[in-house]
MARNUBA-52012 format. One record per residue (C-alpha): x, y, z; residue in three letters. Coordinates in Angstrom, 1 decimal, always signed. Each point is the difference from the previous one (the first is absolute). Example, Ala and Ser with C-alpha at 12.3 -4.5 7.8 and 13.67 -1.06 7.14 Angstrom:
# MARNUBA-52012
+12.3|-4.5|+7.8|ALA
+1.4|+3.4|-0.7|SER
***
This chain:
# MARNUBA-52012
+39.1|-18.2|+17.4|UNK
-1.5|+2.6|-2.3|UNK
+1.1|+0.3|-3.6|UNK
+0.3|+3.4|-1.7|UNK
-1.9|-1.4|-3.0|UNK
-3.1|-0.4|+2.2|UNK
-0.4|+3.6|+1.1|UNK
-2.5|+2.7|-1.0|UNK
-0.5|+3.6|+0.9|UNK
-3.5|+1.0|+1.0|UNK
-1.7|+3.2|+1.0|UNK
-3.1|+0.9|+1.9|UNK
-1.8|+3.3|+0.6|UNK
-2.8|+1.0|+2.4|UNK
-0.7|+0.3|+3.7|UNK
+2.5|-2.7|+0.7|UNK
+0.4|+0.5|+3.7|UNK
-3.5|+0.7|+1.4|UNK
-1.6|-2.5|-2.3|UNK
+2.6|-2.6|+0.9|UNK
+0.7|-0.7|-3.7|UNK
+3.8|-0.1|+0.4|UNK
-0.3|-2.1|+3.1|UNK
-2.1|-2.6|-1.9|UNK
+2.6|+0.0|-2.8|UNK
+2.8|-0.7|+2.4|UNK
-2.0|-2.7|+1.8|UNK
-0.8|-1.8|-3.2|UNK
+3.6|+0.0|-1.2|UNK
+1.2|-1.3|+3.4|UNK
-2.8|-2.6|+0.2|UNK
+1.1|-1.4|-3.3|UNK
+3.7|-0.1|+1.1|UNK
+1.0|+2.7|-2.5|UNK
+2.3|+2.9|+0.5|UNK
-0.2|+3.7|-0.7|UNK
+1.9|+3.3|+0.1|UNK
-1.6|+3.4|+0.4|UNK
+1.6|+2.1|-2.8|UNK
-2.0|+3.1|+0.4|UNK
-2.7|+1.2|+2.5|UNK
-1.6|+3.4|+0.2|UNK
-2.9|+0.8|+2.4|UNK
-2.8|+2.4|-1.0|UNK
+0.1|+2.9|+2.5|UNK
-3.5|+1.2|-0.6|UNK
-3.3|-1.9|+0.7|UNK
-0.8|-0.5|-3.6|UNK
+3.6|-0.5|-1.2|UNK
+0.9|-3.6|-1.0|UNK
+3.1|-1.8|+1.1|UNK
+2.4|-1.8|-2.4|UNK
+2.2|-3.0|+0.4|UNK
+2.3|-1.9|-2.3|UNK
+1.1|-3.5|+1.0|UNK
+2.3|-2.6|-1.4|UNK
-1.8|-3.4|+0.3|UNK
+2.2|-3.1|+0.1|UNK
-1.0|-3.6|-0.7|UNK
+1.9|-3.3|+0.1|UNK
-1.0|-1.0|-3.5|UNK
-2.3|+1.1|-2.8|UNK
-3.1|-1.6|+1.4|UNK
+0.7|+1.4|+3.5|UNK
+0.4|+3.5|-1.4|UNK
-3.2|-0.3|-2.0|UNK
-1.8|-1.1|+3.1|UNK
+1.4|+3.0|+2.0|UNK
-1.0|+2.4|-2.9|UNK
-3.5|-1.5|-0.1|UNK
-0.5|+0.6|+3.8|UNK
+1.4|+3.6|+0.1|UNK
-2.0|+1.0|-3.2|UNK
-3.2|-0.7|+2.0|UNK
+1.0|+2.8|+2.3|UNK
+0.5|+2.5|-2.9|UNK
+3.7|-0.5|-0.7|UNK
+1.1|+0.1|-3.7|UNK
+3.4|-0.6|-1.6|UNK
+2.1|+3.1|-0.7|UNK
+0.4|-1.2|-3.5|UNK
-3.6|-0.3|-1.1|UNK
-0.9|-3.1|-2.0|UNK
-3.0|-0.4|-2.3|UNK
-2.7|-2.5|+0.9|UNK
+0.1|-3.5|-1.4|UNK
-3.1|-1.1|-2.0|UNK
-1.4|-3.3|-1.0|UNK
-3.1|-0.9|-1.9|UNK
-2.8|-1.9|+1.7|UNK
+0.0|-3.5|-1.5|UNK
-3.8|-0.2|+0.0|UNK
-3.1|+1.5|+1.6|UNK
+0.1|+0.0|+3.8|UNK
+3.6|-1.3|+0.1|UNK
+3.0|+2.2|+1.0|UNK
+3.7|-0.6|-0.8|UNK
+1.7|-2.0|+2.7|UNK
+2.1|+2.9|+1.4|UNK
-2.8|+2.6|+0.0|UNK
+0.4|+2.9|+2.4|UNK
-2.5|-0.3|+2.9|UNK
-1.3|+3.4|+0.9|UNK
-0.4|+1.7|+3.4|UNK
-2.8|+2.4|+0.8|UNK
+2.5|+3.0|+0.1|UNK
+0.2|+2.6|-2.8|UNK
+2.3|-1.6|-2.6|UNK
+2.0|+1.2|-3.0|UNK
+1.6|-1.8|-2.8|UNK
+3.0|+1.3|-2.1|UNK
-0.5|-0.1|-3.8|UNK
+2.1|+2.9|-1.3|UNK
-1.5|+2.0|+2.8|UNK
-1.9|-0.8|+3.3|UNK
-3.7|-1.0|-0.6|UNK
-2.4|-0.3|+2.9|UNK
-1.9|-3.2|+0.1|UNK
-3.8|+0.5|+0.0|UNK
-2.7|-1.9|+2.0|UNK
+2.6|-1.0|+2.7|UNK
-0.9|-3.1|+2.0|UNK
+2.0|-2.6|+1.9|UNK
+0.7|-3.5|-1.3|UNK
-0.6|+0.8|-3.7|UNK
+2.2|+0.3|-3.1|UNK
+0.9|+3.1|-1.9|UNK
-0.8|+0.2|-3.7|UNK
+1.7|+2.5|-2.3|UNK
-2.0|+1.6|-2.9|UNK
+2.7|+0.8|-2.7|UNK
-2.3|+2.0|-2.2|UNK
-1.2|+2.3|+2.8|UNK
+3.2|-0.1|+2.1|UNK
-2.0|-0.8|+3.1|UNK
+0.1|-2.7|+2.6|UNK
-2.9|-1.7|+1.9|UNK
-0.4|-2.3|+2.9|UNK
-2.0|-3.1|-1.0|UNK
-1.3|-3.1|+1.7|UNK
+0.9|-3.3|-1.6|UNK
-3.5|-0.5|-1.3|UNK
+0.2|+3.2|-2.1|UNK
+3.3|-1.0|-1.6|UNK
-0.3|-0.5|-3.8|UNK
+2.3|-2.0|-2.3|UNK
+3.0|+2.2|-1.1|UNK
-0.5|+2.6|+2.7|UNK
+3.5|+1.5|+0.8|UNK
+0.5|-0.9|+3.7|UNK
+2.8|+1.3|+2.2|UNK
+2.3|-2.7|+1.2|UNK
+2.7|+0.2|+2.7|UNK
+0.7|+3.1|+2.1|UNK
+2.1|+2.1|-2.5|UNK
-1.4|+3.4|-0.8|UNK
-2.7|-0.1|+2.7|UNK
-0.2|+2.7|+2.6|UNK
-2.3|+0.0|+3.0|UNK
-1.0|+3.0|+2.2|UNK
-0.8|-1.5|+3.4|UNK
-2.4|+1.8|+2.3|UNK
+1.5|+2.7|+2.2|UNK
-1.1|+1.4|+3.3|UNK
-1.8|+3.3|-0.7|UNK
+1.9|+3.1|+1.1|UNK
-2.9|+2.5|+0.1|UNK
-3.7|+0.2|+0.9|UNK
-2.4|-0.9|+2.8|UNK
-2.1|-2.8|-1.4|UNK
-0.1|-3.5|+1.5|UNK
+2.9|-1.3|-2.0|UNK
+2.3|+2.6|+1.5|UNK
-1.5|-0.5|+3.5|UNK
+0.5|-3.8|+0.2|UNK
+3.4|-1.3|+1.1|UNK
-0.9|-3.7|-0.3|UNK
-2.2|-1.9|-2.4|UNK
-2.3|-2.0|+2.3|UNK
-0.9|+0.4|+3.6|UNK
-3.0|-0.2|+2.3|UNK
+1.6|+2.5|+2.4|UNK
-0.8|+3.2|-1.7|UNK
-2.3|+3.0|+1.0|UNK
-3.0|-1.1|-2.1|UNK
-1.8|+3.3|-0.2|UNK
+3.2|+1.8|-0.9|UNK
+0.7|-2.5|-2.8|UNK
-3.6|+0.3|-1.3|UNK
+0.4|+3.7|-0.2|UNK
+3.2|-0.3|-1.9|UNK
-1.5|-2.5|-2.5|UNK
-3.1|+2.3|-0.3|UNK
+2.4|+2.9|-0.9|UNK
+1.8|-2.2|-2.5|UNK
-3.2|-1.1|-1.7|UNK
-1.2|+3.6|-0.2|UNK
+3.1|+1.4|-1.6|UNK
+0.4|-3.0|-2.3|UNK
-3.5|+0.9|-1.4|UNK
+0.8|+3.7|+0.0|UNK
+2.9|-0.8|-2.4|UNK
-2.4|-2.0|-2.2|UNK
+1.4|-3.3|+1.2|UNK
-1.8|-3.3|-0.3|UNK
-0.9|-2.1|+3.1|UNK
-1.1|-3.6|-0.1|UNK
-1.4|-2.1|+2.8|UNK
+0.7|-3.7|+0.4|UNK
-2.6|-1.3|+2.4|UNK
-1.1|-3.2|+1.9|UNK
-3.4|-0.9|+1.6|UNK
+1.3|+1.0|+3.4|UNK
-0.7|+3.6|-1.0|UNK
-3.7|-0.9|+0.3|UNK
+0.3|-2.4|+3.0|UNK
+1.8|+2.7|+2.0|UNK
-2.5|+2.8|-0.9|UNK
+2.3|+2.0|-2.3|UNK
-2.1|-0.4|-3.1|UNK
-1.8|+3.3|+0.5|UNK
+3.4|+1.8|+0.3|UNK
+1.3|-1.5|-3.2|UNK
-3.3|+0.8|-1.8|UNK
+0.4|+3.6|+1.2|UNK
+3.6|+0.1|-1.2|UNK
-1.3|-1.0|-3.5|UNK
-2.8|+2.5|+0.2|UNK
+2.4|+2.8|+1.0|UNK
+2.0|-0.7|-3.1|UNK
+3.2|-1.3|+1.6|UNK
-0.1|-3.5|-1.6|UNK
+0.7|-0.7|-3.7|UNK
-0.3|-3.8|+0.0|UNK
-1.0|-3.1|+2.1|UNK
+1.7|-3.4|-0.1|UNK
-1.5|-2.8|+2.0|UNK
-1.4|-3.5|-0.1|UNK
-3.5|-1.3|-0.1|UNK
-0.4|+0.1|+3.8|UNK
+0.4|+3.8|+0.5|UNK
-2.7|+0.7|-2.5|UNK
-2.4|-2.7|+1.4|UNK
+0.4|+1.0|+3.6|UNK
-0.2|+3.7|-0.8|UNK
-3.3|-0.6|-1.8|UNK
-1.2|-2.3|+2.8|UNK
+0.5|+2.9|+2.4|UNK
-1.7|+2.5|-2.3|UNK
-3.0|-2.3|-0.5|UNK
-0.4|-1.6|+3.4|UNK
+2.3|+1.8|+2.4|UNK
+2.1|-3.2|+0.6|UNK
+3.4|-1.4|-0.9|UNK
+0.2|-3.8|+0.0|UNK
-3.4|+0.1|+1.8|UNK
+1.1|+2.3|+2.8|UNK
-1.4|+3.4|+0.5|UNK
+3.0|+2.4|-0.5|UNK
-1.5|+2.7|+2.2|UNK
-0.3|-2.0|+3.2|UNK
+1.7|-3.4|-0.6|UNK
-3.2|-2.1|+0.5|UNK
-0.9|-2.9|-2.2|UNK
-2.9|+0.2|-2.4|UNK
-2.6|-2.7|-0.1|UNK
+1.0|-2.4|-2.8|UNK
+2.9|+2.5|-0.6|UNK
+2.2|-2.8|-1.3|UNK
-1.9|+0.2|-3.4|UNK
+0.2|+3.8|-0.4|UNK
+3.1|+0.0|-2.1|UNK
-1.4|-2.6|-2.3|UNK
-3.2|+1.9|-0.2|UNK
+2.1|+3.0|-1.1|UNK
+1.7|-2.1|-2.7|UNK
-3.4|-1.0|-1.2|UNK
-1.2|+3.6|-0.2|UNK
+2.9|+0.8|-2.3|UNK
-0.8|-2.9|-2.3|UNK
-3.7|+1.1|+0.0|UNK
+1.0|+3.5|-1.1|UNK
+2.8|-1.1|-2.3|UNK
+2.8|+2.1|+1.4|UNK
+0.9|+2.5|+2.8|UNK
-0.6|+2.8|-2.5|UNK
-3.5|-1.3|-0.7|UNK
-0.7|-0.2|+3.7|UNK
+0.8|+3.7|+0.3|UNK
-1.9|+0.9|-3.1|UNK
-3.1|-1.9|+1.2|UNK
+0.2|+1.6|+3.5|UNK
+0.7|-3.3|+1.8|UNK
+3.5|+1.2|+1.2|UNK
-0.1|+3.5|+1.5|UNK
+3.2|+0.3|+2.1|UNK
+3.4|-1.5|+0.7|UNK
+3.4|-0.3|-1.6|UNK
-1.2|-1.6|-3.3|UNK
-2.9|+2.4|-0.2|UNK
+2.4|+3.0|+0.2|UNK
+2.3|-1.5|-2.6|UNK
-2.9|-0.3|-2.4|UNK
-1.5|+3.4|+0.7|UNK
+3.4|+1.8|-0.2|UNK
+1.2|-2.0|-3.1|UNK
+3.0|-1.4|+2.0|UNK
+1.5|-3.1|-1.8|UNK
+0.2|-3.2|+2.0|UNK
+1.3|-3.5|-0.5|UNK
-1.2|-3.0|+2.0|UNK
+2.4|-2.9|-0.3|UNK
-1.4|-3.4|+0.7|UNK
+1.5|-2.9|+2.1|UNK
-0.9|-3.6|+0.7|UNK
-1.8|+0.8|+3.3|UNK
-2.5|+2.5|-1.5|UNK
-3.7|-0.5|+0.5|UNK
-1.7|+0.6|-3.3|UNK
+2.1|+1.7|-1.1|UNK
-2.1|+3.0|-1.1|UNK
-0.2|+0.9|-3.7|UNK
+2.3|+3.0|+0.4|UNK
+2.8|-2.3|+1.3|UNK
+2.7|-1.0|-2.5|UNK
+0.8|-3.7|+0.5|UNK
+2.9|-0.1|-2.5|UNK
+3.2|+0.8|+2.1|UNK
+2.0|+1.2|-3.0|UNK
-2.8|+2.3|-1.1|UNK
-0.4|+1.3|+3.6|UNK
+3.8|+0.8|+0.1|UNK
-0.3|+1.8|-3.3|UNK
-2.9|+2.1|+1.2|UNK
+1.7|+0.8|+3.3|UNK
+3.0|+1.3|-1.9|UNK
-2.2|+2.3|-2.1|UNK
-1.4|+1.7|+3.1|UNK
+3.5|+0.2|+1.6|UNK
+1.4|+1.8|-3.1|UNK
+1.5|+3.4|+1.0|UNK
-1.2|-0.5|+3.6|UNK
+1.7|+2.3|+2.7|UNK
-1.3|-1.6|+3.2|UNK
-1.5|-3.3|+1.0|UNK
-1.9|-0.7|+3.2|UNK
+0.0|-3.7|+0.9|UNK
-2.7|-0.7|+2.5|UNK
-0.1|-3.3|+1.8|UNK
+0.6|-2.5|-2.8|UNK
+3.3|-2.0|-0.2|UNK
-0.7|-1.8|-3.2|UNK
-0.9|+3.0|-2.1|UNK
+2.5|+2.3|+1.6|UNK
+3.0|-2.2|-0.7|UNK
-1.3|-0.5|-3.6|UNK
-0.4|+3.7|-0.5|UNK
+3.4|+0.7|+1.6|UNK
+1.6|-2.2|-2.7|UNK
-1.5|+2.2|-2.7|UNK
+1.2|+3.4|+1.4|UNK
+3.1|+2.0|-0.6|UNK
+1.9|+0.9|+3.2|UNK
-0.8|+3.7|-0.5|UNK
-3.7|-0.6|+0.6|UNK
-0.9|+0.8|+3.6|UNK
-1.6|-2.9|+1.8|UNK
-1.9|+0.0|+3.3|UNK
-0.9|-3.5|+1.4|UNK
-2.5|-0.1|+2.9|UNK
-0.7|-3.4|+1.7|UNK
-0.7|-1.1|+3.6|UNK
+2.5|-2.9|-0.5|UNK
+3.7|+1.0|+0.0|UNK
+1.0|-3.1|-2.0|UNK
-2.2|+1.1|-3.0|UNK
+1.9|+3.4|-0.1|UNK
+3.3|-1.7|+0.5|UNK
-0.6|-2.5|-2.9|UNK
-0.8|+2.8|-2.3|UNK
+3.4|+1.6|+0.8|UNK
+1.8|-3.4|-0.2|UNK
-1.4|-0.6|-3.5|UNK
+1.7|+3.0|-1.4|UNK
-2.3|+3.0|+0.5|UNK
+2.6|+1.8|+2.1|UNK
-1.4|+3.5|-0.5|UNK
-3.2|-1.0|+1.9|UNK
-0.8|+1.6|+3.4|UNK
-1.7|-2.6|+2.2|UNK
-2.6|+1.1|+2.5|UNK
-1.0|-2.8|+2.5|UNK
-3.4|+1.2|+1.0|UNK
-3.8|-0.8|-0.2|UNK
-1.1|+1.4|-3.3|UNK
-3.4|+0.6|+1.5|UNK
+1.5|+2.6|+2.4|UNK
+2.8|+1.2|-2.2|UNK
-1.9|+0.8|-3.3|UNK
-2.6|+2.3|+1.7|UNK
+2.9|+2.0|+1.5|UNK
+1.4|+0.6|-3.4|UNK
-3.4|+1.0|-1.4|UNK
-0.7|+2.4|+3.0|UNK
+3.4|+1.7|-0.6|UNK
-0.7|+0.4|-3.7|UNK
-3.3|+1.6|+0.8|UNK
+1.7|+2.4|+2.4|UNK
+2.6|+0.9|-2.7|UNK
-2.8|+0.6|-2.5|UNK
-1.7|+2.4|+2.3|UNK
+3.1|+2.1|+0.6|UNK
+1.0|+0.2|-3.7|UNK
***
């Protein structure tokens, strides 16, 4: 059934058992009707010690073996006999070679005389090799230039899949599953508060991706306080978050409803449009702050504390306000600039922007997604952001818990 000509030895290192890496490799081979032999297997006997396995992968023909190798390589396996990457020039701007390598969001290396780590790692992009600098970059198709050297095929590509942490007490060690509503909410909030605190203590960067429900649920003051306390390094959102945040700051309502008591304001249906008009009158959010029109809220704290933000437009936007970028490609570019070198991302009640940002992140970035709707969190995980921790909770109750805990930590330090 299997021909000796269609065999290849592979090896894989890491926390193969507790991170289920070896199990996933076995499953993928069997799912594709391949065969394998375990030639060598040594287990790390200390918590930080990696395990090692050498396998012989067997396919029915050349194409079948290539398919098997492609699948196991996505789990971090590499051939024992290392091959150099294959390169082809881009035929023209914004066009990749037919057999281009499609990236994952995991840390990736290419072999060109030696292993080179790919920079700016994101999923569903191509990898461009700079011959002069001997460096490799992840690039979206719109950034590809004619004659760029692009990685094709799977040869000479090595992936480091995420592993379950072995040490520590932060939320990422605490959680045993990625998404659930059946968790002790206050305990989880404390864990996240600790993780935020120690991320900043190590000079890490934290970015928030937010939706208008932050305002609707009464959590805007908590997010504003997080910015004021110095925990947030960037804000990514749409037109709606900014408009409703400013509506609340100017009139105490969100979509015409008083946030404090849930009652409807007289003619409240026009409040958000009145807010949009106020921004146009001033010229921008920054000008509203400068002129003393806007005196509180999320956007106010971003301006006062010089925190960069990007508001990405959509078809449903009212206005949109002058600060909102209506060019989708330009919005994506600006999002990526703020996400550069980020260590943690808090995704708060926005499915559209959370999934978009998830596609721009390397898998070694910590992601916490909070939403009252479980399908929103599940969709984020299903779209490839597997490192995300999903918290199914009301952000209006959850975010204040985190802020309270951070204030307690600050008092004791």
